[in-house]
N, C-alpha and C positions, 0 to 999 in steps of 0.2 A: 889609902884603901884599907878599910876595916872589913874583916871577914868573920862570918859566923856559920859554922857547919852544924847541920842537924839531920835527923832521919835515921840515926843508928838504932840498934835494938838487938833483941835475941831472936834468932831464926834457926830452924833446923837445917842440917846439911841438905843441899840440893835446893834450898829456897832462894828467895830474891829479896833485895832491899834496894831502895833508891835513896842515896844521900843527896842532900842539897847544901849549897853554900851561898849565903846571901852576902853581897858586897855593897858597901856604902861608898859614896864618892863618885864624882863625875868621870873619873879616868878608868873605870872598870874595863871598858872596851879596848883600852890601850895596853892591857896587860895579858901576857901569857899566863894561863892558870894551870895549876897542877893539883893532884891528890897524892898524898903520902899516907903511910900507915906505920904504926909502931906497936909491936907486940911486947908483952912483958919480958924484960931481960934482953931485948934485941934492939938493934939500931933502927932508926927511922929509915924506911925504904920507900922508893918511888913506886907509884902505882900507875898514874896516867897523867898526860898533859895535853893541852889543847891550845892552838894558836888564837890570836886575838879575834879573828873573824870566824873562828870555828871550823875553818876549812881543812885543817890538818890536825890529826891526833897521833899520840904515841902511847902505847901501853907496855908495861913490864911484861916479860915473857910469862910470868906466873899467873897473869890474869887475862892474857890474850884469848879472845873467843868467849870470854865470860863477862867481862866488865866493859862498859862503854861510857866515855866521858863526853859531855855535851855542855853547851852554854846558851844562854838567852841574854844577849847584851841589852835588849830593851827592858828586861826585868832585873838586870844586874845579878844574874844567877848562873851558877855552874852546878852541874849534876854529875853523879856517878851511879849509873845503873849497874847493879851487881847481880848476876844470875849464877845459877849452879854453885852456890856458895859451899865452901869447904871449911872444916874446922880450922885449918891453917890460915884462913882469912881473918880469924879473930884478931882484933887489934883496935887501937884508937886511930881513927881516920881523920886526917887534917887536910883542909884545903889551903892553898898557898898561891901567891901571885908574884910575878916577876916585876921588876921596876918597869914603869910605863915606857912604852916606846920600843922595847926589845921584842924581836919577833921569834928568835930561835927557841925551839923546844929543848928542854934540858931535863935530865934526870937527877941532877945534883941538887940536893936540898939547899946548899949554900948559895945557889943562884936565885933563890926565891926570898924576897925580903919581907913580904907580908904573910902572916899566918893566922888562921882561925884557931879556936880553942880546942877543937877536936870533938869527935862524937864516937862513942863506943859501939863497936860491932862485935857481937858474940855469936858464933856459929856452933850449935850443939851437934854432937855426933849421934 
């Protein structure tokens, strides 16, 4: 699975952005997908994850109620809708995929084997 994230940009606090991640390969629908982010000088942190069929999701506490992860297996796409953005959401956002066939949602970056190149999100105060 190859991943490419896009849709980042500069947005004022309180604004919204929708990140997209395009996946190549026939096994996309067999992979749990996740979004992570990394701010300058900080470790990469979990944002959200979604099961293979999209039936279950899990969000980090810091984004609950503001961010929504979704996927479209027919289009090999995963999305992150981000609302009520805060300056502390500023980071490079990465999409990631678990090994095909695993169903469990996980917040650990080490459990994801495929990574996109990242897209910058900057929230101005």
